[in-house]
N, C-alpha and C positions, 0 to 999 in steps of 0.2 A: 860781659864789658863795661856797660852802661850802670848797671846794676853794683859794682862792685864799686863803681865811683860812688853812685849814689849813697852805698852802705859809710862810706867814706867821709863821704860831707855834710849827712849827717849825724855823725857820731861825733863831728865837734858841735853842734849849733843847742797780627796778615794769615765746518767740516766734513772734511769730506769724508763718506763713506761712499759705498759700493752696495748700487739697489739689488733686491733680492730677486732673482726670477718670477718672472707672473706665476701663477699659479693656475693652475687649471679649473674653470670653473663653470660646474656644469649645468646648464642653461637652466631659468628658474622660469618656472610658469604660474606661479603662485601668487597672489598681487601682496607686494611689499605695504606694510605698513607699519613698518617700523619709522620714525627720520632719521637722515645719517645725522650723524653726528662725531665730531674728529676726540681726539684723545683731549682731556682737559691740560691746561695749563695751571701749575700749582700756584706762581703768582706772577702780575704784571704789576709794571711800573703804577704808581701810585697818578689819579687822573688827578689831580691839585698839585702840581709843582710849587707853589706856592702857601700850602702851608705850613705848621709849626713842623719842623722835625724834630727830632731826638736826641743826643748823643749818651752813649754809655762809656765812662772811663773805670777801667778801677785803681784800689788804691791796696796796694798787696803792703804796707806796714802801718802798724798798731800802736807801735812806738817802739824805743831803743829795746833793739833788738826780739822787737815782735812781728811777729806773721798774718798777715791781713788777710779775709776773705773777700774784704770790701768791694763791693760796687755803686756809681754815685749817675744818675741819669738829671743832664742835663739839658733845657730845651735850646732850640738853635730857629729863630726869627727868620721872616722871607728876606729880610734886612742885614740878617748876619749875627745880629743878635744877641750871646750866648748868655747862657744863667743856668744857675746850680735853680733844679725844679723842688729841694726838699725829700725826692725820693732816695732811699738807700736800700740795697739789700745784696745776700749774701749766697755765693756756690760755691766753687775752688779757688782756690790765691791762683791768680794771674799778672804775673810779672811783666810779663811786655808781650805776649800774645795776644795774633788778630783776633780784634775781634770786628765779625762780621754779620752783614743783615741778608733776608730774601728783598726781593724788589719791590717788593709793594711796604719793606721796611718792618714788618710784623712780626716776624721769627728774627731770635739774635741768637746766634754760636760765639762762643769764647775759645780760646786753646789755651788751654790750665798747666799749669805750672807740672805739676801733677803726671801730666799727660792725655789727662780725660777732658772731655767738654761740656760747656754747662752751656742749657739748653735754657731758653725763656722768651718771653712773648710780652712785646712793649704797644699800649693797646695811643688810643687817638690821642685820650688824657694826661700820656704820658705812665701808666697804671700797670708794673710789672709784672707778671705772674713764673715764678721757677719753674721749669718742667724738667728739666735734670741738672742735679748741681756735680755730677762727677759720672758721666753717661761714657761706655765705655771703658772705664778705668779696669787697666788689667788684658787689656783686650786689644789695645795698640799702645803706639806712645805719641800722641798728636803733636805737630809739628806745625802743620799748615792747616786749615780748612777750608774747603770749596760746598755749596747749596747750587746745587742745579735747579734752575727756576721752572720746569718744564716739570717732570715727577718729583721733586721734592729730594730723592736724594741728595746724603750729604758724602762728598770724596773729602777721605781722611789721608793725609800724608803723614807716614811715623817718619821718622828723619833716622833713626839704627840703618845696619847691614839687614843683609837677606836674611844672614843665620838668630837673626836678634830681632826677626818681626819685622825689618822693614819693606817698606812699598809702602802701594796705592791701596785704601781701603773702601771697599761702596760699604756703607750704613745707611739701610734705607728707614725715609721717614715718611710717614703718613700724612699727607699737608695738610687734610681734616682736623684729626685727629689725635695729631702731632705724635704717635705711637712708632715708637722706632721697632729694629729689628734688630738681627745680628749682624755683626759687621767679618764681611767676608774681605779677602788678601787677593784684590784681581789681580797684583803686577808686581815683584820683588825688585826691589831699589837698595840700593848703598848712598845714603850719607843725602837723601831727596830734603828738599825744603821747599820745594812752592810745587803749587798746580794752581795754570791757570785754563780756564772752560773759555771757551770759543765754540758759539754758536752756529759759524756758517765758515770754519776752517779747522783744523786737526786743536787736542786741546795740547799743553805746553808742557811737560814737566822738568823744572828743573833736579839734577840729584845727579850724583858721582859716577852711577853707573846704573843701567839694567837688565834684566832680562835680555841678553842676546846682543847688546849692544857695543857698538868698536870702544878697544879700551882707547879716555881720556875724552870723549862726549859726553859731556855735561847737561845737557838743550835736549831733550828727546820731543818729538812731532808725533801725537797719538792720537786714538780713539779710543775713546770706555766705552766696555759693556756692547758686546764682546771688545777684548782689545785688540786694536790693530797702529802698527809702527809702522809712522810713514820716512820717518828720517831723522838721524843727531848732529850734532857738532859740538864740537869743544868752543867754549866759554871761556873756563878759569881751570886751573889745574887742577890733582889731586893733592894741594897742599892746601888747598883755600878753603876756608872755612865762608859758606857762605849767607850771607844776612839778608839782604832785602832786594828785591823780585819786584820788579815794573815792564809792564809791556805797554805797547801804543801801537795798533797799528802791526807795520812787519818788524818792528823794534824792539828788543829785549834786554833790559839792561839790570848786573847781577853784579853784583857790591859781596867784597872778598875783605872781610876786617879778623884774620887769621893772626893772631898778636906773636904763633910763635913757628913758623913757618920759611920769615929771613924773608920773606920778600916781601914789596910794599905793599902798602893796602891800595886797595884800587877796585873801581869801578869799568866790568867788564861793559860796551853799547857788542850787540850782533844784529846781522839782519836777519832774518824768517823768510826761507824761502816752500818752496811747497815740498822738498825731501828732503832739505837738508838744511843744515846752519850756517852760516860766513860771520866770522870774526870780524869787527869795521874798526872797533878804535878803544885803548885803554885809558883808561884815568886814572896818576894818581889822588886819592884822597883819604887820609889816616881817619881811622877808623869805623866806616862808611855802615851805618847800622839801619837804613832805612834810605828809600826813592820812592818817589811817585814821578805821574808823567803828566806836563798839560792838556785834559781837556781839545788845546787848542794847538795840539802835535808838533810844539815847535821850541820847547823846554822841559825840562823837569829839575826836581831838584834832590839831595841827598843830602839827611843827617850826619852829621861828625859827632858822636857823641863828646871824646877826648878834648876838641878842637873850641868844644861849644859851640855851634853854625853848623847853618845849612847854604851848601852852595849851589849855582846855577850850573846846570849845563846847556847848553843852547845849539838847536838847530836849526840851518837855514836851508831844507829842505833838501840837502845832500849830505850836510859833515856835520858833525858834531864839536861841539868843542867845549874846553870848562871855561867856565865865567867866575865871573867874583861870588863873592859871599855877600848873601841878600840877608842873613839874621843872625843872632846873636844869642839863642835862646841860651839857658843854664841844659847841661845833659838833656836835648833832645834828640828823641828817641824815636818813636812808628810816628806814620805820616798815614792821613786820610785824606781824598781830594771828593770834591761831589761834582758829578760829572755834568747835573741839567739846569736848568733854571729855574728858578732868577737868582742862585749862586752858583752858576758853572766856573770852574776855577779855582773853588776855595778852598785854602789846605788849612788840615789842623795837624797841629804839633803838640804830640805831647810831648811835657819837658818833667824837669825834675819836682814844682810846685803850679804847677797849671796849663793851661793848653791856649795856644798860639795861635793867631791866622793869618795866614800869607794869602797874598793873592794871582794867582794865575792871567795876566791881562793877553788882549789877542796877539799885541804884540810881540810877545816873550817877554815882557819886562815880567819884574815879579817886586809886590810891594805888599808890607806888613803893615793890617789895618787890625788886629786885636790884641788882646793879651786878658785869661781870666785866670786871680791871683789864690788860690784856695786855700793860700796861709804858710805856716813857715815848719808847722810842727811834721814830726813822723807820720801822723796818718791825714797829712796831705799829700801824701809823692802821687804822684800818675804813673801808675804803669802802660797797659794795654788801652786804647781810645779807638769808639767805633760808629759809627758817623749813619743812620738814614739816609739812602740814595734819596 
């Protein structure tokens, strides 16, 4: 819906585990000369949080009626200054798909309009190397991707019905050579939209159904590889078109922007438990496109494409409430929030012809702190956005 509006305007100018049994080991009388080592972790967070970060945005149009495969790199200083670097590169076309990074910010993955993934690296000086421009093309139709920080696996969500490839795919990735293996569908699902990995509890899959789930349940608590299903619950009904998803602690927010169901657009807020999910509140918000939650845990932001608005949801420790509009961007889309200092709570909004910055404050308020304008031609339109952690 957001891209349709963009086109109309321009025409006129995103653990629980059961331990295995202890093996029986025969006593070893020989001296062990090998040092004890743990399995290496692929990516850890950068050791210098006040470094220059980089953001990557896509430009999905080249001109009137012309599509583009263009991406651009922006620098982000420790004080929040966002500037073009002059670096541009091409992969597959990204209209509004998520662009995610490994915890160290070195590896980036973009979800592309043809269902493939774009894979690239980003060096400390902003140099980009494209590793794959159409990874997985024809093997899945990616709706969302998550990077496993431990072993480098790419977990790909295909949003189709099960008989048409819908489900969760494991795409092996060697985090040292960046070579990928063949994707394997490890779980079948219907209309899946997002997978959230959690290192301390169940992973969360938002999908209309998975194999073995109760009809109507659309939030599923899982452990991947091998699959364990801990519980499910209903957040939205089967007529919903799930757009944005965000999670903070035991809260999960899911947006519905279906234009044809006859049900008001809404954002549903659910509480996550160990083995089930319970619906907590639902708010009517027209055309909710994406959601992000404050790292301080007391607010969330929702972009409304049709209303050219960013709307705040507030949390007082017990109840969520829908509050005032905090910004009026033009055709806002994807949201990215930084959760680490020195820019903790900084929010980046991809909108029609620029990137807007908002700030979550510790008291739950939100302020507008900046805007980067790219110009007024079709080639300046912003699609997706990703920011290094």
